[in-house]
C-alpha positions in Angstrom: 33.0 20.7 12.6 32.9 24.5 12.1 33.0 24.6 8.5 30.4 21.7 8.5 28.5 23.7 10.7 28.5 26.7 8.5 27.8 24.9 5.4 25.0 23.5 6.7 23.4 26.5 8.1 23.9 28.0 4.5 22.3 25.2 3.0 19.3 25.4 5.4 19.3 29.2 4.8 19.2 29.3 1.0 16.5 26.3 0.9 14.3 28.3 3.5 14.1 30.9 1.1 12.7 29.0 -1.7 8.9 28.9 -2.3 9.2 25.2 -2.8 10.3 24.9 0.9 7.0 27.1 2.0 5.0 25.1 -0.2 6.0 21.9 1.2 5.6 23.3 4.7 1.7 24.3 3.9 0.8 22.0 1.3 0.6 18.5 3.3 -1.6 19.9 6.1 -4.1 21.6 3.7 -4.2 18.1 2.1 -4.8 16.7 5.7 -7.6 19.0 6.2 -8.6 18.5 2.8 -9.1 14.8 3.0 -11.1 15.3 6.2 -13.2 18.1 5.3 -13.9 17.7 1.6 -15.6 14.2 1.7 -18.1 15.9 4.4 -18.6 18.8 2.4 -18.9 16.8 -1.1 -21.5 14.5 0.7 -23.7 17.6 1.9 -23.3 20.1 -1.0 -21.1 18.5 -3.8 -23.7 16.5 -5.1 -26.8 17.8 -6.3 -30.3 17.0 -5.5 -31.3 14.1 -8.1 -34.9 14.4 -9.4 -36.6 11.3 -10.6 -40.1 10.6 -11.6 -41.9 7.7 -10.9 -44.6 5.9 -12.8 -46.4 3.0 -10.7 -49.1 1.5 -13.1 -49.4 -1.5 -10.5 -50.4 1.3 -8.0 -48.8 -1.0 -5.2 -45.3 0.0 -5.1 -44.8 3.4 -5.1 -45.8 4.2 -1.2 -43.3 0.9 -0.5 -40.2 3.1 -2.8 -41.1 6.4 -1.0 -41.2 4.9 2.2 -37.3 3.3 1.5 -36.3 6.9 0.5 -37.6 8.3 3.3 -36.1 5.8 5.9 -32.6 6.3 4.0 -33.2 10.3 4.5 -34.0 10.0 8.2 -30.8 8.0 8.4 -29.1 10.7 7.5 -30.8 13.5 9.7 -30.2 10.9 12.5 -26.4 10.9 11.9 -26.4 14.7 11.5 -28.2 15.4 14.8 -26.2 13.2 16.5 -23.3 15.1 15.4 -24.8 18.5 16.4 -25.7 17.3 19.7 -22.2 15.9 20.5 -20.6 19.0 19.5 -23.0 21.5 21.1 -24.2 19.8 24.4 -22.5 20.6 27.9 -20.9 17.7 28.7 -22.4 15.5 31.6 -21.3 12.4 33.9 -21.4 8.9 32.7 -24.5 8.0 34.4 -26.2 11.2 32.7 -24.8 10.8 29.2 -27.4 10.8 26.5 -27.8 7.7 24.7 -28.5 8.6 20.6 -31.8 6.5 19.8 -32.0 3.9 17.1 -33.4 4.8 13.8 -36.7 3.1 14.7 -37.0 5.3 18.1 -36.0 8.3 16.2 -38.5 8.0 13.7 -41.4 6.6 15.9 -40.9 9.5 18.7 -41.3 12.3 16.2 -38.1 12.8 14.7 -36.0 15.9 14.6 -38.5 18.0 17.1 -38.9 15.5 19.3 -35.0 15.0 19.8 -34.1 18.4 19.8 -36.8 19.1 22.6 -35.1 16.3 24.9 -31.8 17.9 24.1 -32.8 21.5 24.7 -31.5 21.9 28.4 -28.1 20.4 27.6 -27.5 22.8 24.8 -24.7 25.3 24.8 -25.4 29.0 25.5 -25.6 30.4 22.0 -25.8 27.1 20.2 -26.4 27.8 16.4 -30.0 26.0 15.2 -29.8 22.9 13.9 -30.0 22.7 9.8 -31.4 19.7 8.7 -29.6 18.0 5.7 -30.9 18.3 2.3 -32.8 15.2 0.7 -30.7 13.6 -1.9 -33.8 12.3 -4.0 -36.6 14.5 -4.9 -39.4 13.0 -6.4 -41.2 15.3 -9.4 -44.3 15.1 -11.2 -44.4 14.1 -14.9 -44.5 17.0 -17.5 -47.3 18.7 -18.5 -49.5 16.9 -20.8 -48.3 13.3 -19.9 -50.4 11.0 -18.0 -49.2 7.9 -15.8 -51.7 5.3 -17.4 -50.5 5.8 -20.6 -48.3 3.3 -22.6 -44.9 3.1 -20.9 -43.3 3.1 -24.3 -45.1 6.3 -24.9 -43.9 7.8 -21.7 -40.3 6.7 -22.7 -40.0 8.5 -25.7 -41.4 11.5 -24.3 -39.1 11.6 -21.3 -36.0 11.2 -23.5 -35.3 14.9 -23.9 -35.7 15.5 -20.2 -33.4 12.6 -19.2 -30.8 13.4 -22.0 -30.7 17.0 -20.1 -32.3 18.8 -23.7 -35.3 19.9 -21.8 -36.1 20.7 -17.9 -38.7 20.5 -15.5 -40.1 23.5 -13.2 -39.7 22.6 -9.8 -40.8 25.1 -6.8 -40.1 28.0 -9.2 -36.6 26.6 -10.7 -35.5 24.5 -13.4 -34.1 21.5 -12.8 -33.0 18.3 -14.7 -34.5 15.1 -14.5 -31.9 12.3 -13.3 -34.0 9.3 -13.3 -37.5 7.8 -14.3 -38.6 4.5 -12.7 -41.2 3.0 -14.8 -43.2 0.0 -13.2 -45.8 -1.9 -15.5 -49.2 -2.5 -14.5 -48.5 -6.6 -14.4 -45.6 -6.4 -12.5 -47.2 -9.2 -10.2 -47.4 -11.5 -13.1 -43.9 -11.3 -13.9 -41.8 -12.0 -10.5 -39.4 -14.5 -11.0 -39.3 -17.4 -8.7 -36.7 -19.7 -7.8 -38.2 -23.2 -9.2 -39.2 -21.3 -12.6 -35.2 -19.4 -12.8 -33.4 -20.5 -15.3 -30.8 -19.0 -18.3 -33.7 -18.0 -20.5 -36.4 -17.8 -17.8 -36.8 -13.7 -18.0 -36.9 -13.7 -21.5 -39.9 -11.4 -22.7 -40.6 -10.3 -18.9 -41.5 -7.0 -18.5 -39.3 -5.5 -16.2 -39.3 -2.8 -13.9 -37.8 0.0 -15.9 -34.7 2.5 -14.4 -33.8 5.2 -17.0 -30.9 7.3 -16.2 -28.2 8.8 -18.3 -25.8 8.8 -15.0 -24.6 5.2 -14.9 -21.8 6.0 -12.2 -24.4 7.2 -9.3 -26.5 4.0 -8.7 -27.7 4.8 -5.3 -31.3 5.5 -6.3 -31.3 2.4 -8.4 -30.3 0.3 -5.4 -32.5 1.9 -3.1 -35.4 1.2 -5.4 -34.3 -2.4 -6.1 -34.2 -3.4 -2.4 -37.3 -1.9 -1.6 -39.3 -3.7 -4.2 -37.5 -7.0 -3.7 -38.0 -6.6 0.0 -41.9 -5.9 -0.7 -42.3 -8.8 -3.3 -40.7 -11.1 -0.5 -43.1 -10.1 1.9 -45.9 -10.8 -0.1 -44.7 -14.0 -1.3 -44.8 -15.0 2.1 -48.2 -14.2 2.7 -49.2 -15.6 -0.5 -47.7 -18.9 0.8 -49.3 -18.7 4.2 -46.3 -17.7 6.2 -46.2 -15.0 8.9 -44.5 -12.2 7.3 -43.5 -10.7 10.6 -42.2 -14.1 12.1 -40.0 -14.7 9.0 -38.4 -11.3 9.5 -38.0 -12.1 13.1 -36.1 -15.3 12.1 -34.1 -13.5 9.3 -32.8 -10.9 12.0 -31.6 -14.0 14.4 -28.0 -14.5 14.4 -25.3 -15.9 16.4 -23.2 -13.1 18.1 -19.9 -13.2 16.5 -16.6 -11.3 18.4 -13.4 -10.3 16.9 -10.6 -10.8 19.5 -6.9 -10.0 19.4 -4.6 -12.5 21.6 -1.9 -9.6 21.6 -4.3 -7.3 24.4 -4.4 -7.6 28.0 -6.4 -9.8 29.3 -10.6 -8.5 29.4 -9.8 -6.1 26.8 -9.3 -8.4 23.9 -12.4 -7.3 21.8 -11.2 -5.5 18.6 -12.8 -2.0 17.6 -12.9 0.5 14.8 -9.6 1.9 16.6 -8.1 -1.1 16.5 -8.7 -1.6 12.8 -7.6 2.3 12.3 -4.1 1.5 14.1 -3.3 -1.7 12.1 -3.9 0.2 8.8 -2.3 3.8 10.0 1.5 2.3 9.0 0.2 2.4 5.7 -0.5 6.1 5.5 2.8 6.9 7.0 4.7 4.4 4.4 3.4 7.1 1.7 4.0 10.4 4.0 8.0 8.7 4.5 8.0 8.3 1.0 7.0 11.8 -0.1 9.1 13.2 2.4 12.1 11.2 1.8 11.9 11.9 -2.3 11.2 15.5 -1.8 14.2 16.0 0.3 16.4 14.1 -2.0 15.4 15.9 -4.9 16.1 19.3 -3.2 19.6 17.6 -2.7 20.1 16.8 -5.8 19.1 20.1 -7.9 21.0 22.3 -5.1 24.1 20.3 -6.0 23.7 19.9 -9.7 23.0 24.3 -9.8 26.2 25.0 -7.6 28.3 22.6 -10.0 26.8 24.0 -13.2 27.2 27.8 -11.8 30.9 27.2 -10.8 29.8 28.1 -7.1 31.4 24.5 -6.0 34.9 25.6 -7.1 34.3 28.9 -4.8 33.2 26.9 -1.6 35.8 24.3 -2.4 38.3 27.1 -1.7 37.3 27.6 2.1 36.5 24.0 3.0 37.5 20.4 2.1 35.1 18.0 -0.3 34.4 16.1 2.9 33.2 19.2 4.9 31.2 20.2 1.8 29.3 16.9 1.6 28.8 16.7 5.4 27.5 20.3 5.5 25.1 19.7 2.5 23.9 16.6 3.8 23.2 18.0 7.4 21.5 21.3 6.2 19.1 19.5 3.7 18.2 17.4 6.6 17.6 20.0 8.7 15.1 21.4 6.0 13.6 17.9 5.7 13.3 17.4 9.5 11.4 21.2 9.5 9.0 20.0 7.0 8.0 16.8 8.5 8.2 18.3 12.2 5.6 20.8 10.8 3.5 18.1 9.1 3.4 16.1 12.4 2.2 19.1 14.4 -0.5 20.1 11.7 -1.6 16.5 11.9 -2.2 16.4 15.6 -3.4 19.9 15.7 -6.1 19.2 12.8 -7.0 15.9 14.6 -7.6 17.7 17.8 -9.5 20.4 16.3 -11.7 17.9 14.3 -12.2 15.1 17.0 -15.5 14.9 18.1 -16.7 11.8 20.4 -15.3 8.5 21.2 -16.8 7.0 18.1 -15.7 9.8 15.9 -13.5 8.5 13.2 -11.0 11.6 13.5 -11.1 11.0 17.4 -10.1 7.2 17.0 -7.2 8.1 14.9 -5.6 10.6 17.2 -6.1 8.0 20.0 -4.4 5.5 17.6 -1.3 7.8 17.1 -1.2 8.9 20.8 -1.0 5.6 22.1 1.2 4.0 19.7 5.2 4.3 18.6 4.3 5.6 15.1 5.7 8.8 15.4 8.9 7.7 16.7 9.4 5.1 14.3 8.8 7.3 11.5 11.1 9.9 12.9 13.9 7.3 13.0 13.1 5.7 9.7 12.9 9.0 8.2 16.4 9.9 9.4 17.9 6.6 8.3 16.2 6.6 4.9 16.9 10.0 4.0 21.0 9.5 4.9 21.1 6.2 2.7 19.2 7.8 -0.3 20.8 11.2 0.3 24.5 9.2 -0.3 23.0 8.0 -3.7 22.2 11.5 -4.3 25.2 12.8 -3.0 27.3 10.5 -5.3 25.1 10.9 -8.4 24.9 15.0 -8.3 28.9 15.2 -7.8 29.2 13.5 -11.4 26.5 14.8 -13.5 27.0 18.2 -15.1 23.3 19.1 -15.7 19.5 17.9 -14.4 19.2 16.3 -17.7 22.3 14.0 -17.4 21.1 13.2 -13.4 17.5 12.7 -14.7 18.6 8.9 -16.3 20.2 8.0 -13.0 17.6 9.4 -11.0 15.0 7.3 -13.0 16.6 4.1 -11.8 16.4 5.4 -8.0 13.0 6.2 -8.5 12.0 3.1 -10.1 13.6 1.2 -6.8 11.6 3.4 -4.6 8.3 2.4 -6.3 8.6 -0.9 -4.6 7.0 0.0 -1.2 4.3 1.9 -2.9 3.2 -1.0 -4.6 3.4 -3.3 -1.7 1.7 -0.8 0.4 -1.4 -2.5 0.7 -0.4 -5.9 0.8 2.4 -5.6 3.6 -0.6 -5.2 6.8 -2.4 -8.1 5.2 0.6 -10.2 5.7 3.0 -8.1 8.2 5.3 -11.2 8.8 4.9 -13.0 5.7 7.6 -14.2 3.3 7.3 -11.1 1.2 7.2 -8.5 4.1 10.1 -10.3 5.9 12.7 -10.1 2.7 12.0 -6.7 1.8 12.5 -5.7 5.2 16.2 -7.4 5.2 17.2 -5.0 1.9 18.4 -1.9 3.2 16.8 0.6 0.4 13.5 -0.8 1.4 13.6 -1.4 5.1 12.6 2.0 6.2 9.2 1.8 4.5 8.4 -2.0 5.1 8.9 -2.0 8.6 7.5 1.6 8.8 4.3 -0.7 7.4 4.9 -3.5 9.8 5.1 -1.6 12.7 1.7 -2.1 14.7 1.8 -5.9 13.8 4.5 -6.5 16.5 7.0 -7.9 14.0 9.8 -10.6 15.7 12.3 -8.8 17.8 15.2 -10.2 15.5 13.9 -8.3 12.9 12.9 -5.2 14.5 16.8 -5.0 16.0 18.5 -7.3 12.8 16.9 -5.1 10.0 18.1 -1.3 12.2 21.3 -2.4 12.5 21.7 -3.6 9.1 20.1 -0.3 7.8 22.4 1.5 9.9 25.7 -0.3 8.9 24.2 0.0 5.4 23.8 3.8 5.7 27.4 4.3 7.2 28.6 2.1 4.0 26.9 4.4 1.6 28.3 7.7 3.2 31.3 6.3 3.2 31.6 5.4 -0.4 29.5 8.7 -1.5 32.3 10.7 0.4 34.7 8.8 -1.9 33.1 9.4 -5.2 32.0 13.2 -4.0 35.4 13.9 -3.3 36.4 13.0 -7.0 33.4 13.6 -9.1 32.9 17.1 -7.6 35.3 18.7 -9.7 35.3 16.5 -12.9 33.4 18.1 -16.0 32.8 16.5 -19.6 30.9 13.2 -19.6 29.7 11.4 -16.2 32.0 8.5 -15.4 31.0 4.6 -15.9 29.9 2.6 -13.1 33.2 0.6 -13.4 35.1 3.9 -13.6 33.2 5.1 -10.0 34.2 1.5 -8.3 37.8 2.4 -9.1 37.4 5.6 -7.2 36.7 3.4 -4.1 40.2 2.0 -3.5 41.3 5.3 -3.5 
């Protein structure tokens, strides 16, 4: 046992000195932080302001479009100011807690100025001033010399250089690119398509509202314009037909309440919330993390064995220890490296989530609550150890019979293909966690850690939970026993790698 420990400590110390080990320690936490912070940063600063020109020759729809875009901007302002208040106000009792206003209340009560005045007394000392988000869409006038009442075809031809980016517009002392042009024809009221007239060719020859933009991927502005125009057209249609538009809107907002309930929750607490949904999908993230961890560690083990064998270091080591002690030492040493990496990832995950967590409605808070109130971390630890030992047994046998990394890559390709199955089924298992596919894959030992991890929050049958775990342990012990047989003979072998039939004969020795 002493020599196993010495070999394990040597493996751990040698790998802990490598750049790859420290990259693995720090890279995943950076990725976790980036996955939280980068989307926020991109939403605020990554996407530039889109400047658009609006030509409304009907002189009736421009105010509607502008009102819709203003409302969309105020919605973003309200979301940001709620986050600001949540972060910079002194906590109060439940009875005195601040209730965020609805969007209509926020706009009607005066917007940012009124809201900040209402919470001023509760702001923490030294709280930074609130910085309103910039507008995503900014209207610009037509270039000099262009008139809005000109023929639309002429306007389009003159705007083409601006829409292509060949020419720029001056706005507020700076030159900007024109992202889009919205052209509404004078006779748009006569071009409205009504259901009784709707057919395959009913729009032939119709003069449509034109939306010009070279960016086909960003459709947010187009969607806002289309929805605002169609909402206004329908309102006018109600009035034209003698209907009360306000009454129609009230009817459209009438609904039957629909509640999602989970029969597995305690009585009185069956209502499903966003935290429950996060908890249901969280195992998929752990499956991916488990896959990355196992793949990285066994790859490290393979590289280590091949390098030492090709450099004849193995022969020096075997002069002091037995092949069994050497194999177990490497196994435990690299396992310790993997546990160090995974442990650092878990600490970083909880640290980042605790740092970023806000109120109860914040996504990071819900993720943190889901992790703390579940057994995901325990299951991840168990399945990582067993999954590592199972795949490490394959790698130890593979590495012992190969002399170079090039020889090992062909075998490693087969193992990688086998390991791809959990990734390909990762998004399907949570949708039917106790279905035929999930249950069959759970009983295949090489897939058990990943599939059972993915089924963790679906309360799999106790028979599956215990049975697959027992089968995985038995398969792991058997794999290690076979690996030891192959390792003992193959570690000092040189020349061509043995064929599979020959390795099977070794198991009988």
